[in-house]
C-alpha positions as CSV (number, residue, x, y, z in Angstrom):
1,X,-179.5,-29.0,-151.3
2,X,-179.5,-25.2,-151.1
3,X,-176.4,-23.2,-152.2
4,X,-175.3,-20.0,-153.8
5,X,-172.2,-19.0,-155.8
6,X,-170.2,-18.2,-152.7
7,X,-170.8,-21.8,-151.5
8,X,-169.7,-23.2,-154.9
9,X,-166.6,-21.0,-155.0
10,X,-165.8,-22.0,-151.4
11,X,-166.2,-25.7,-152.2
12,X,-163.8,-25.4,-155.2
13,X,-161.3,-23.7,-153.0
14,X,-161.5,-26.3,-150.3
15,X,-161.2,-29.1,-152.9
16,X,-158.1,-27.4,-154.4
17,X,-156.5,-26.8,-151.1
18,X,-157.6,-30.1,-149.5
19,X,-158.3,-28.1,-146.4
20,X,-161.4,-26.2,-145.1
21,X,-159.1,-23.7,-143.3
22,X,-157.0,-22.9,-146.4
23,X,-160.1,-22.9,-148.5
24,X,-161.7,-20.3,-146.2
25,X,-158.6,-18.2,-146.4
26,X,-158.6,-18.3,-150.2
27,X,-162.3,-17.4,-150.3
28,X,-161.8,-14.5,-147.8
29,X,-164.2,-16.1,-145.3
30,X,-163.9,-16.7,-141.6
31,X,-163.4,-20.3,-140.7
32,X,-166.6,-20.5,-138.7
33,X,-168.6,-19.1,-141.7
34,X,-166.9,-21.4,-144.2
35,X,-167.5,-24.5,-142.0
36,X,-171.2,-23.6,-141.7
37,X,-171.5,-23.2,-145.5
38,X,-169.8,-26.6,-146.1
39,X,-172.2,-28.2,-143.6
40,X,-175.1,-26.6,-145.4
41,X,-173.9,-28.1,-148.7
42,X,-173.6,-31.5,-147.0
43,X,-177.2,-31.6,-145.8
44,X,-178.1,-35.2,-146.4
45,X,-175.0,-36.2,-148.3
46,X,-171.3,-36.4,-147.3
47,X,-169.1,-34.4,-149.6
48,X,-165.8,-34.5,-147.7
49,X,-163.8,-37.1,-145.7
50,X,-162.1,-35.2,-142.9
51,X,-158.7,-36.4,-141.5
52,X,-155.7,-35.1,-139.6
53,X,-154.0,-34.1,-142.9
54,X,-157.0,-32.3,-144.3
55,X,-160.0,-33.3,-146.4
56,X,-160.6,-35.7,-149.3
57,X,-163.6,-35.7,-151.6
58,X,-166.2,-38.4,-151.6
59,X,-167.7,-39.6,-154.8
60,X,-170.5,-37.1,-154.3
61,X,-167.9,-34.4,-153.6
62,X,-166.2,-35.2,-156.9
63,X,-169.5,-34.9,-158.7
64,X,-170.3,-31.6,-157.0
65,X,-166.8,-30.2,-157.8
66,X,-167.2,-31.1,-161.5
67,X,-170.6,-29.3,-161.7
68,X,-169.4,-26.4,-159.6
69,X,-166.4,-25.7,-161.9
70,X,-168.8,-25.7,-164.9
71,X,-171.2,-23.3,-163.2
72,X,-168.4,-20.9,-162.2
73,X,-166.8,-21.1,-165.6
74,X,-170.2,-20.2,-167.2
75,X,-170.7,-17.3,-164.8
76,X,-167.2,-16.0,-165.6
77,X,-167.9,-16.3,-169.3
78,X,-171.2,-14.4,-168.9
79,X,-169.4,-11.6,-167.0
80,X,-166.7,-11.5,-169.7
81,X,-169.3,-11.3,-172.5
82,X,-171.2,-8.6,-170.7
83,X,-168.0,-6.6,-170.1
84,X,-167.3,-7.1,-173.8
85,X,-170.5,-5.4,-174.8
86,X,-169.4,-2.3,-172.8
87,X,-166.0,-2.3,-174.6
88,X,-167.4,-2.9,-178.1
89,X,-166.4,-6.6,-178.2
90,X,-169.6,-8.7,-177.8
91,X,-168.2,-12.2,-176.9
92,X,-165.0,-14.1,-176.1
93,X,-163.7,-17.6,-176.3
94,X,-161.3,-19.0,-173.8
95,X,-158.8,-21.1,-175.8
96,X,-155.8,-23.1,-174.5
97,X,-153.0,-24.2,-177.0
98,X,-149.7,-25.9,-176.8
99,X,-146.4,-24.4,-178.0
100,X,-146.6,-25.8,-181.6
101,X,-150.2,-24.6,-182.0
102,X,-149.5,-21.1,-181.0
103,X,-146.3,-20.7,-183.1
104,X,-147.0,-22.7,-186.2
105,X,-150.5,-24.1,-186.7
106,X,-153.1,-21.7,-185.3
107,X,-152.1,-18.0,-186.1
108,X,-153.4,-18.0,-189.7
109,X,-156.6,-19.8,-188.9
110,X,-157.4,-17.6,-185.9
111,X,-156.6,-14.5,-187.8
112,X,-159.0,-15.5,-190.5
113,X,-161.8,-16.1,-187.9
114,X,-161.2,-12.8,-186.1
115,X,-161.2,-11.0,-189.4
116,X,-164.6,-12.5,-190.2
117,X,-166.1,-12.1,-186.7
118,X,-165.1,-8.7,-185.4
119,X,-167.5,-8.9,-182.5
120,X,-165.7,-12.0,-181.0
121,X,-162.4,-12.0,-179.1
122,X,-160.2,-15.0,-178.4
123,X,-158.5,-15.3,-175.0
124,X,-155.7,-17.6,-175.9
125,X,-153.2,-19.1,-173.4
126,X,-150.2,-21.4,-173.8
127,X,-150.3,-24.7,-171.8
128,X,-148.8,-28.1,-172.0
129,X,-151.2,-30.7,-173.6
130,X,-151.7,-32.6,-170.3
131,X,-152.7,-29.3,-168.5
132,X,-155.0,-28.5,-171.4
133,X,-156.7,-31.9,-170.9
134,X,-157.2,-31.2,-167.2
135,X,-158.6,-27.7,-167.8
136,X,-161.0,-28.9,-170.5
137,X,-162.2,-31.8,-168.2
138,X,-162.7,-29.3,-165.3
139,X,-164.6,-26.9,-167.5
140,X,-162.0,-24.2,-167.0
141,X,-161.7,-23.4,-170.8
142,X,-163.9,-23.6,-173.8
143,X,-161.5,-25.1,-176.3
144,X,-158.1,-26.6,-176.5
145,X,-155.4,-27.3,-179.1
146,X,-153.3,-30.3,-177.9
147,X,-151.4,-33.4,-178.8
148,X,-154.0,-36.2,-179.0
149,X,-152.0,-38.7,-177.0
150,X,-152.4,-36.5,-173.9
151,X,-156.2,-36.5,-173.9
152,X,-158.4,-38.9,-172.0
153,X,-161.1,-40.7,-174.0
154,X,-164.0,-38.7,-172.7
155,X,-162.8,-35.4,-174.2
156,X,-164.2,-34.8,-177.7
157,X,-161.8,-33.8,-180.4
158,X,-161.0,-33.7,-184.1
159,X,-157.7,-33.7,-185.9
160,X,-156.6,-30.2,-187.0
161,X,-153.0,-31.1,-188.2
162,X,-150.2,-33.6,-187.8
163,X,-146.8,-32.6,-186.5
164,X,-143.5,-34.4,-186.1
165,X,-140.6,-33.3,-183.9
166,X,-137.5,-33.0,-186.0
167,X,-133.8,-32.7,-185.1
168,X,-132.2,-29.7,-186.8
169,X,-128.4,-29.3,-187.1
170,X,-126.2,-27.0,-189.1
171,X,-125.2,-28.4,-192.5
172,X,-121.7,-29.0,-191.1
173,X,-122.9,-30.3,-187.8
174,X,-123.4,-33.8,-186.4
175,X,-125.9,-36.1,-188.2
176,X,-126.2,-33.6,-191.1
177,X,-126.0,-36.5,-193.6
178,X,-128.6,-38.7,-191.8
179,X,-132.2,-39.1,-192.7
180,X,-133.4,-40.5,-189.4
181,X,-132.1,-40.8,-185.9
182,X,-133.2,-42.0,-182.4
183,X,-133.3,-39.2,-179.9
184,X,-130.9,-41.0,-177.6
185,X,-128.2,-41.0,-180.3
186,X,-128.0,-37.2,-179.9
187,X,-127.6,-37.3,-176.1
188,X,-124.0,-36.2,-176.1
189,X,-124.6,-33.2,-178.3
190,X,-125.0,-29.6,-177.2
191,X,-128.6,-28.5,-177.5
192,X,-130.5,-25.3,-178.2
193,X,-134.0,-25.3,-176.7
194,X,-137.1,-23.4,-175.6
195,X,-137.3,-21.9,-172.2
196,X,-137.9,-24.5,-169.6
197,X,-141.5,-23.4,-168.8
198,X,-142.6,-23.8,-172.4
199,X,-145.1,-26.5,-173.0
200,X,-143.2,-28.2,-175.7
201,X,-139.9,-28.1,-173.8
202,X,-141.7,-29.8,-170.8
203,X,-142.8,-32.5,-173.3
204,X,-139.3,-33.0,-174.6
205,X,-137.7,-33.0,-171.1
206,X,-140.1,-35.6,-169.8
207,X,-139.2,-38.0,-172.6
208,X,-135.5,-37.3,-172.2
209,X,-135.8,-38.2,-168.6
210,X,-137.6,-41.5,-169.4
211,X,-134.7,-42.4,-171.7
212,X,-132.2,-41.5,-168.9
213,X,-130.9,-38.5,-170.9
214,X,-129.8,-35.2,-169.4
215,X,-129.3,-32.9,-172.5
216,X,-126.9,-30.0,-172.1
217,X,-128.5,-26.8,-173.3
218,X,-126.2,-24.0,-174.4
219,X,-129.0,-21.6,-175.0
220,X,-132.7,-21.4,-174.3
221,X,-134.9,-19.1,-176.4
222,X,-138.6,-18.3,-176.8
223,X,-139.3,-19.0,-180.4
224,X,-138.3,-21.5,-183.1
225,X,-136.8,-18.9,-185.5
226,X,-134.3,-17.8,-182.9
227,X,-133.5,-21.4,-182.0
228,X,-132.9,-22.3,-185.7
229,X,-130.6,-19.3,-186.1
230,X,-128.5,-20.6,-183.2
231,X,-128.4,-24.0,-184.7
232,X,-127.4,-22.7,-188.2
233,X,-124.5,-20.9,-186.4
234,X,-123.4,-24.3,-185.2
235,X,-124.1,-23.6,-181.5
236,X,-125.9,-26.9,-181.0
237,X,-128.7,-29.1,-182.3
238,X,-132.4,-28.7,-181.5
239,X,-135.8,-30.5,-181.6
240,X,-138.4,-28.4,-183.3
241,X,-141.8,-29.1,-185.0
242,X,-141.3,-30.2,-188.6
243,X,-143.4,-27.2,-189.8
244,X,-141.0,-24.8,-188.2
245,X,-137.9,-26.8,-189.4
246,X,-139.1,-26.7,-193.0
247,X,-139.9,-23.0,-192.8
248,X,-136.5,-22.1,-191.3
249,X,-134.5,-24.4,-193.6
250,X,-135.7,-22.3,-196.5
251,X,-133.9,-19.3,-195.1
252,X,-131.0,-20.8,-193.1
253,X,-128.2,-23.4,-193.7
254,X,-129.9,-26.2,-191.7
255,X,-130.1,-29.9,-192.1
256,X,-133.3,-31.8,-191.0
257,X,-133.1,-35.3,-189.4
258,X,-136.4,-37.2,-188.7
259,X,-136.8,-38.6,-185.2
260,X,-137.8,-42.3,-185.1
261,X,-139.0,-42.1,-181.5
262,X,-142.8,-42.5,-181.0
263,X,-143.1,-39.4,-178.8
264,X,-142.1,-37.3,-181.8
265,X,-145.2,-38.3,-183.8
266,X,-148.1,-36.1,-182.8
267,X,-151.6,-35.6,-184.0
268,X,-152.7,-32.1,-183.0
269,X,-156.4,-31.8,-182.2
270,X,-159.0,-29.3,-181.4
271,X,-160.8,-30.5,-178.2
272,X,-163.7,-29.6,-176.0
273,X,-165.6,-31.2,-173.2
274,X,-168.6,-31.3,-175.5
275,X,-168.8,-29.5,-178.8
276,X,-172.7,-29.4,-178.6
277,X,-172.8,-27.6,-175.3
278,X,-170.3,-24.8,-176.2
279,X,-171.4,-21.2,-176.2
280,X,-172.3,-19.9,-179.6
281,X,-169.0,-17.9,-180.2
282,X,-167.0,-21.1,-179.4
283,X,-169.2,-23.2,-181.8
284,X,-168.6,-20.6,-184.5
285,X,-164.8,-20.9,-183.9
286,X,-165.0,-24.7,-184.0
287,X,-166.8,-24.6,-187.4
288,X,-164.1,-22.3,-188.8
289,X,-161.3,-24.5,-187.5
290,X,-163.0,-27.7,-188.9
291,X,-162.9,-26.0,-192.3
292,X,-159.2,-25.0,-191.9
293,X,-158.1,-28.5,-190.7
294,X,-155.6,-30.3,-192.8
């Protein structure tokens, strides 16, 4: 099999679009040229099953897609690192994290790493844990910070911290005298939540739907401090990570009620496709985070 980077990028586009025509358009190639490149890749082995509704990958195609994503990710990382030399930053790590990680668990640890390694940059992006798992599997990121329950077995990980979703209410609000509660018991309450696109809010909404709940949100905000201020003012109740609840309860008139639901108990992990094969800057960050793990 002979191929170049254009072939690999085209194959990824075709696989993502499930169409040679749309893959060619995404790759800015003429259809005839794209078809010829795909045929060249398929010399001796079928990679695609063609049908009236588009194409599907064969087992060989799935294998090629997996390797192609890794190759393109490594090429992008190389380009980013070389660009970093020109800007004075010598290397970067692509890091995906869920909402709790970005707001409560990672900032101090990442700040310490960046202070010690001034020639490394961290490109950090918020994603839902299931999306992080998919990106790590596809080789689209170096490291992830996610809830362990969302990860398939083949992804390597170590526990960084534990988190528990907690219901917060004002001290004169509903359930203020309770120690524990089932999420469904709060279904009739007004809620204050994160914006709907936030990874943690997606997680909460999925479990609410499974319970047949349709929570009514009076306000949606972008951070836990603002949410807790609304709750303290008796606007509604909220589900927030226990770490955020404890921090805000020191400053605001809040009551904390532990959720009994299984989805509220989360082990938060640092994950990678393979820790041994990470680029050196990412390995350095892993070593730092292992030392910072609770």
